[in-house]
Each structure stands twice: as structure tokens, then as C-alpha cells.
N, CA, C and O of each residue as an XYZ file, in Angstrom:
456
protein
N      -7.270     16.129      9.435
C      -6.247     15.561     10.410
C      -6.740     14.028     10.960
O      -5.957     13.267     11.529
N      -7.818     13.779     10.760
C      -8.213     12.705     10.748
C      -7.420     11.848     10.094
O      -6.929     10.902     10.710
N      -7.187     12.026      8.848
C      -6.553     10.797      7.729
C      -5.089     10.136      8.667
O      -4.793      8.994      9.022
N      -4.479     11.345      8.813
C      -3.228     11.122      9.837
C      -2.846     10.514     10.868
O      -1.690     10.231     11.182
N      -4.191     10.212     11.639
C      -4.238      9.147     12.604
C      -3.737      7.429     12.450
O      -3.153      6.853     13.368
N      -4.022      6.882     11.370
C      -3.608      5.635     10.997
C      -2.572      5.511     10.475
O      -2.235      4.353     10.227
N      -1.639      6.629     10.090
C      -0.480      6.609      9.349
C       0.637      6.615     11.004
O       1.770      6.140     11.077
N      -0.066      7.232     12.035
C       0.659      7.668     13.534
C       0.869      6.223     13.840
O       1.935      5.662     14.096
N      -0.494      5.649     13.761
C      -0.682      4.175     14.413
C      -0.009      3.126     13.900
O       0.499      2.302     14.661
N       0.079      3.021     12.658
C       1.087      2.222     11.765
C       2.816      2.425     12.100
O       3.703      1.577     12.199
N       2.848      3.664     12.201
C       4.409      3.923     12.671
C       4.637      3.600     14.319
O       5.763      3.109     14.389
N       4.217      3.649     15.278
C       3.887      2.968     16.721
C       3.844      1.968     16.476
O       4.830      1.442     16.992
N       2.825      0.699     15.549
C       3.417     -0.520     15.675
C       4.633     -0.916     15.306
O       5.272     -1.734     15.967
N       5.131     -0.298     14.058
C       6.216     -0.730     13.622
C       7.397     -0.274     14.968
O       8.267     -0.968     15.493
N       7.181      0.502     15.110
C       8.633      0.703     16.592
C       8.196     -0.459     17.683
O       9.058     -1.089     18.297
N       6.701     -0.701     17.882
C       6.744     -1.714     18.777
C       7.323     -2.506     18.434
O       8.238     -2.960     19.120
N       7.017     -2.977     17.248
C       7.203     -4.685     16.719
C       8.911     -4.770     16.871
O       9.459     -5.835     17.154
N       9.659     -3.524     16.649
C      11.101     -3.539     16.343
C      11.719     -3.550     17.467
O      12.646     -4.359     17.511
N      11.495     -2.794     18.617
C      11.841     -2.401     19.716
C      11.505     -3.921     20.673
O      12.442     -4.515     21.206
N      10.328     -4.330     20.770
C      10.143     -5.537     21.410
C      10.630     -6.928     21.224
O      10.464     -7.584     22.252
N      11.254     -7.689     20.118
C      11.675     -8.244     19.881
C      13.343     -8.320     20.538
O      13.902     -9.208     21.183
N      13.873     -6.834     20.004
C      15.074     -6.425     20.464
C      15.152     -6.693     22.170
O      16.052     -7.381     22.653
N      14.097     -6.062     22.993
C      14.272     -6.258     24.407
C      14.170     -7.628     24.450
O      15.147     -7.956     25.123
N      13.520     -8.723     24.108
C      13.415     -9.761     24.318
C      15.085    -10.347     24.247
O      15.899    -10.614     25.131
N      15.135    -10.392     22.897
C      16.472    -10.816     22.471
C      17.464    -10.524     23.637
O      18.185    -11.452     24.001
N      17.566     -9.270     24.275
C      18.605     -8.961     24.930
C      18.441     -9.524     26.430
O      19.407     -9.709     27.171
N      17.441     -9.712     26.697
C      17.349    -10.511     27.971
C      17.565    -11.997     27.451
O      18.216    -12.500     28.366
N      17.405    -12.823     26.633
C      17.806    -14.103     26.084
C      19.352    -14.489     26.124
O      19.940    -15.536     26.393
N      19.966    -12.619     25.568
C      21.639    -12.902     25.765
C      22.193    -12.986     27.293
O      23.008    -13.706     27.869
N      21.191    -11.684     27.744
C      21.515    -11.918     29.142
C      21.627    -13.344     30.075
O      22.494    -13.773     30.837
N      20.465    -13.793     29.675
C      20.117    -15.331     30.385
C      21.262    -16.625     29.814
O      21.602    -17.679     30.350
N      21.629    -16.024     28.561
C      22.416    -17.275     28.265
C      23.641    -17.052     28.693
O      24.222    -17.997     29.227
N      24.333    -15.750     28.565
C      25.624    -15.801     29.183
C      25.409    -15.945     30.624
O      26.428    -16.484     31.058
N      24.514    -15.711     31.662
C      24.227    -16.219     33.203
C      24.557    -17.610     33.140
O      25.318    -18.049     34.003
N      24.085    -18.415     32.212
C      24.211    -19.850     32.060
C      25.632    -20.328     31.143
O      25.766    -21.453     30.663
N      26.364    -19.519     31.055
C      27.497    -19.755     30.496
C      27.889    -20.639     29.058
O      28.787    -21.379     28.655
N      26.598    -20.047     28.570
C      26.687    -20.960     26.882
C      27.713    -20.243     25.894
O      28.216    -19.119     25.883
N      27.792    -21.128     25.241
C      28.963    -20.472     24.101
C      28.383    -19.573     22.997
O      27.167    -19.453     23.148
N      28.831    -18.946     22.004
C      28.378    -18.197     21.273
C      27.016    -18.686     20.382
O      26.156    -17.936     19.919
N      27.068    -19.947     20.294
C      25.908    -20.452     19.478
C      25.037    -20.201     20.106
O      24.119    -19.403     19.920
N      25.339    -21.127     21.224
C      23.905    -20.856     22.490
C      23.397    -19.878     22.760
O      22.173    -19.758     22.705
N      24.147    -18.981     23.100
C      23.727    -17.438     23.550
C      22.788    -17.045     22.256
O      21.702    -16.548     22.554
N      23.075    -17.206     20.865
C      22.471    -16.841     20.148
C      21.252    -17.261     19.943
O      20.268    -16.531     20.063
N      21.208    -18.582     19.586
C      19.888    -19.673     20.003
C      19.022    -19.167     20.969
O      17.887    -18.755     20.728
N      19.613    -19.201     22.182
C      18.486    -18.173     23.343
C      17.965    -17.051     23.048
O      16.772    -16.810     23.237
N      19.030    -15.992     22.405
C      18.348    -14.879     21.861
C      17.199    -14.874     21.158
O      16.165    -14.249     21.390
N      17.503    -15.755     20.118
C      16.313    -15.610     18.944
C      15.173    -16.245     19.501
O      14.059    -15.722     19.465
N      15.427    -17.457     20.064
C      13.889    -17.844     20.653
C      13.427    -16.989     21.888
O      12.220    -16.877     22.098
N      14.236    -16.452     22.618
C      13.166    -15.225     23.267
C      12.089    -14.436     21.952
O      10.879    -14.431     21.727
N      13.365    -13.795     21.272
C      13.071    -12.840     20.609
C      11.830    -12.768     19.431
O      11.129    -11.800     19.137
N      11.821    -14.358     18.783
C      10.587    -14.358     17.835
C       9.810    -15.579     18.814
O       9.266    -16.396     18.071
N       9.698    -15.773     19.679
C       9.110    -16.611     20.349
C       7.634    -15.807     20.474
O       6.572    -16.237     20.023
N       7.777    -14.845     21.020
C       6.268    -14.287     21.530
C       5.630    -13.874     20.350
O       4.415    -14.068     20.309
N       6.320    -13.200     19.109
C       5.911    -12.610     17.785
C       5.349    -14.059     17.263
O       4.280    -14.200     16.668
N       6.130    -14.955     17.547
C       5.660    -16.015     16.460
C       4.026    -16.642     17.145
O       3.070    -16.877     16.407
N       3.992    -16.823     18.613
C       3.194    -17.125     19.140
C       1.708    -16.142     18.923
O       0.652    -16.669     18.575
N       1.808    -15.036     19.122
C       0.831    -13.904     18.421
C       0.654    -14.106     17.216
O      -0.502    -13.831     16.894
N       1.452    -14.567     16.154
C       0.900    -14.337     14.484
C      -0.164    -15.367     14.559
O      -1.328    -15.183     14.204
N       0.389    -16.620     15.114
C      -0.202    -17.778     15.150
C      -1.567    -17.754     15.730
O      -2.486    -18.274     15.097
N      -1.838    -17.038     17.207
C      -3.274    -17.006     17.311
C      -3.755    -16.126     16.459
O      -4.811    -16.557     15.996
N      -3.429    -14.924     15.965
C      -3.873    -14.030     15.069
C      -4.278    -14.376     13.668
O      -4.930    -13.613     12.955
N      -3.874    -15.525     13.322
C      -3.483    -16.283     12.104
C      -3.160    -15.448     11.195
O      -3.917    -15.195     10.257
N      -1.415    -14.635     11.418
C      -1.343    -14.150     10.594
C       0.008    -15.055      9.856
O       0.948    -15.711     10.306
N      -0.466    -14.692      8.529
C       1.098    -15.736      7.566
C       1.576    -14.926      6.879
O       0.744    -14.037      6.701
N       2.765    -14.666      6.219
C       3.336    -15.499      6.726
C       3.582    -14.963      8.386
O       2.845    -14.200      9.010
N       4.983    -15.686      8.924
C       4.965    -15.249     10.255
C       5.984    -13.731     10.106
O       6.664    -13.746      9.080
N       6.142    -12.588     10.900
C       6.885    -11.518     10.617
C       8.665    -11.786     10.732
O       9.607    -11.091     10.353
N       8.630    -12.583     11.152
C       9.988    -13.049     11.247
C      10.801    -13.724      9.816
O      11.975    -13.787      9.450
N       9.564    -14.144      9.296
C       9.782    -15.099      7.584
C       9.300    -13.631      7.027
O      10.080    -13.452      6.092
N       8.738    -12.881      7.069
C       8.543    -12.094      5.899
C       9.453    -10.950      5.871
O       9.741    -10.251      4.899
N       9.926    -10.846      7.260
C      11.116     -9.689      7.193
C      12.031     -9.960      7.348
O      12.466     -9.417      8.363
N      13.246    -11.060      6.521
C      14.008    -11.566      7.310
C      15.264    -10.635      7.729
O      16.183    -11.039      8.443
N      15.192     -9.597      7.295
C      16.576     -8.607      8.168
C      16.321     -8.806      9.526
O      17.352     -8.775     10.197
N      15.213     -9.014     10.207
C      15.197     -9.109     11.978
C      16.327    -10.006     11.966
O      17.368     -9.577     12.464
N      16.310    -11.419     11.388
C      17.329    -12.366     11.784
C      18.658    -11.952     11.665
O      19.341    -12.523     12.514
N      19.448    -11.024     10.801
C      20.139    -10.728     10.225
C      20.663     -9.369     11.493
O      21.838     -9.035     11.648
N      19.609     -8.832     12.182
C      19.413     -7.585     13.202
C      19.807     -8.416     14.614
O      20.584     -8.086     15.510
N      18.817     -9.848     14.444
C      19.645    -10.440     15.993
C      20.670    -10.978     16.202
O      21.178    -11.144     17.310
N      21.200    -11.395     14.911
C      22.770    -12.161     14.876
C      23.845    -10.991     15.344
O      24.498    -10.913     16.384
N      23.790    -10.069     14.145
C      24.108     -8.699     14.652
C      24.370     -7.923     16.481
O      25.327     -7.408     17.058
N      23.221     -8.165     16.772
C      23.080     -7.601     18.285
C      23.484     -8.694     19.130
O      24.280     -8.290     19.979
N      23.237     -9.942     19.223
C      23.741    -11.274     19.521
C      25.244    -11.079     19.304
O      25.704    -12.131     19.747
N      26.171    -10.413     18.919
C      27.320    -10.596     18.726
C      28.260     -9.119     19.487
O      29.358     -8.966     20.022
N      27.266     -8.386     19.201
C      27.529     -6.924     20.243
C      27.413     -7.391     21.490
O      28.256     -7.014     22.304
N      26.434     -8.240     21.887
C      26.281     -8.011     23.029
C      27.216     -8.478     23.757
O      27.633     -8.132     24.863
N      27.602     -9.524     22.851
C      28.505    -10.800     23.867
C      29.584    -10.108     24.106
O      30.140    -10.323     25.183
N      30.185     -9.075     23.158
C      31.583     -8.602     22.682
C      31.576     -7.610     23.712
O      32.579     -7.508     24.419
N      30.392     -6.715     23.936
C      30.491     -5.843     25.127
C      30.046     -5.880     26.016
O      29.821     -4.735     26.407
N      29.509     -7.118     27.152
C      29.630     -7.906     28.036
C      31.038     -8.213     28.421
O      31.506     -8.006     29.541
N      31.688     -8.731     27.388
C      32.953     -9.255     27.939
C      34.010     -8.543     27.871
O      35.019     -8.927     28.462
N      34.008     -7.124     26.996
C      34.852     -5.731     26.986
C      34.585     -5.342     28.376
O      35.620     -5.232     29.032
N      33.241     -5.046     29.171
C      33.215     -4.069     30.020
C      33.049     -5.366     31.640
O      32.969     -4.950     32.796
N      33.040     -6.608     31.324
C      33.451     -7.269     32.395
C      32.232     -7.635     33.317
O      32.054     -7.926     34.500
N      31.437     -7.463     32.106
C      29.663     -7.269     33.241
C      29.063     -8.760     33.395
O      28.759     -9.577     32.527
N      29.000     -8.827     34.776
C      28.241     -9.629     35.799
C      26.710     -9.846     35.449
O      25.857     -9.404     36.219
N      26.369    -10.499     34.332
C      24.782    -10.530     33.823
C      23.896    -11.335     35.691
O      24.121    -12.467     36.119
N      23.276    -10.626     36.141
C      22.345    -10.844     37.324
C      20.753    -11.016     36.661
O      20.283    -10.779     35.548
N      20.258    -11.484     37.781
C      18.845    -11.042     37.533
C      18.172    -10.204     37.408
O      17.046    -10.175     36.911
N      18.990     -9.144     37.995
C      17.677     -7.760     38.114
C      18.299     -7.417     36.627
O      17.401     -7.177     35.819
N      19.450     -7.349     36.153
C      19.765     -6.940     34.683
C      19.374     -7.096     33.359
O      19.573     -6.454     32.327
N      18.357     -8.797     33.841
C      17.558     -9.320     33.030
C      16.260     -8.964     33.074
O      15.847     -8.721     31.940
N      15.324     -8.813     34.039
C      14.388     -8.159     34.284
C      14.343     -6.645     33.293
O      13.542     -6.875     32.387
N      14.688     -5.765     33.202
C      14.481     -4.582     32.758
C      14.591     -4.833     31.030
O      13.826     -4.018     30.515
N      15.166     -5.541     30.133
C      14.690     -5.676     28.874
C      13.405     -6.737     28.543
O      12.584     -6.598     27.636
N      13.470     -7.886     29.583
C      12.376     -8.594     29.738
C      11.001     -7.543     30.009
O       9.945     -7.563     29.378
N      11.227     -6.996     30.696
C       9.743     -6.703     31.223
C       9.481     -5.314     29.982
O       8.305     -5.063     29.717
N      10.536     -4.511     29.310
C       9.700     -3.737     28.059
C       9.686     -4.628     27.018
O       9.359     -4.091     25.960
N       9.961     -5.968     26.930
C       9.117     -6.531     25.431
C       8.076     -6.766     25.892
O       7.222     -6.479     25.053
N       7.521     -7.239     27.023
C       6.330     -7.934     27.311
C       5.250     -6.499     27.619
O       4.025     -6.382     27.650
N       5.768     -6.062     27.709
C       4.997     -4.083     27.760
C       4.612     -4.493     26.968
O       3.558     -5.129     27.001
N       5.427     -4.267     25.733
C       5.511     -3.801     24.361
C       4.073     -4.863     23.471
O       3.032     -4.494     22.928
N       4.632     -6.144     23.666
C       3.538     -7.292     23.122
C       2.900     -7.245     23.465
O       1.959     -7.393     22.686
N       2.460     -6.984     25.046
C       1.009     -6.796     25.539
C       0.094     -5.992     24.810
O      -0.959     -6.333     24.272
N       0.644     -4.866     24.867
C       0.021     -3.675     24.111
C      -0.360     -3.650     22.810
O      -0.847     -2.626     22.329
């Protein structure tokens, strides 16, 4: 039984490292939409929000290469998520509010902190 614990911990870490940037990217997309940025601006703000915290974490822990450089699929996933979020918000005519941005930001911060 003791041998399965590291496997479970590594799977939890992988899930946290996947959900946290997605949550931060969503909060960045919402904030970009609140500021009425164009599509490129929204993707840039979403990317900075998604990978900024993880980059700081990797620099402080002296992990090389950075996680988003080592796994470049995250960049493509971020781009797809930004495009889908913009289309969804436009199709539903959702008004990005401060409260709507707090939920994904809180989830991302909690996962990166843990």
C-alpha cells in the first residue's frame, strides 16, 4: 500500500498543475474582456496570468526548464481556451464582472499555493 502513495501524489500534482494555469488563464481572459481588449490582447493577458505564477514558482524553486517550456502543449491549450472563451462570452452576451473574475482567480491561487 505504501508504494501507491507517491503515484497518487504525483497524479494530484499533475492535475493541480493543469487546473491552476487554466483557472488563471480564464481570469485573465475575463479581465481582458472587461478592459475591451482585442483578441490578441486577451490571449496575451490570459497567457501572462496563466504562466506568470508558475514561472515565478519555477524560478524560486530553481527548476529548469520552466514547466511551460518543457511542456509546450500548454501554450496550444491556452490559445484554444482563450479562443473558446471569447467565442462563448460573445455568443452568450455575457458581461464580464468583477465577481465572475474572482472565482477562477481564487481557484488558481489556491492550487498554486497548495
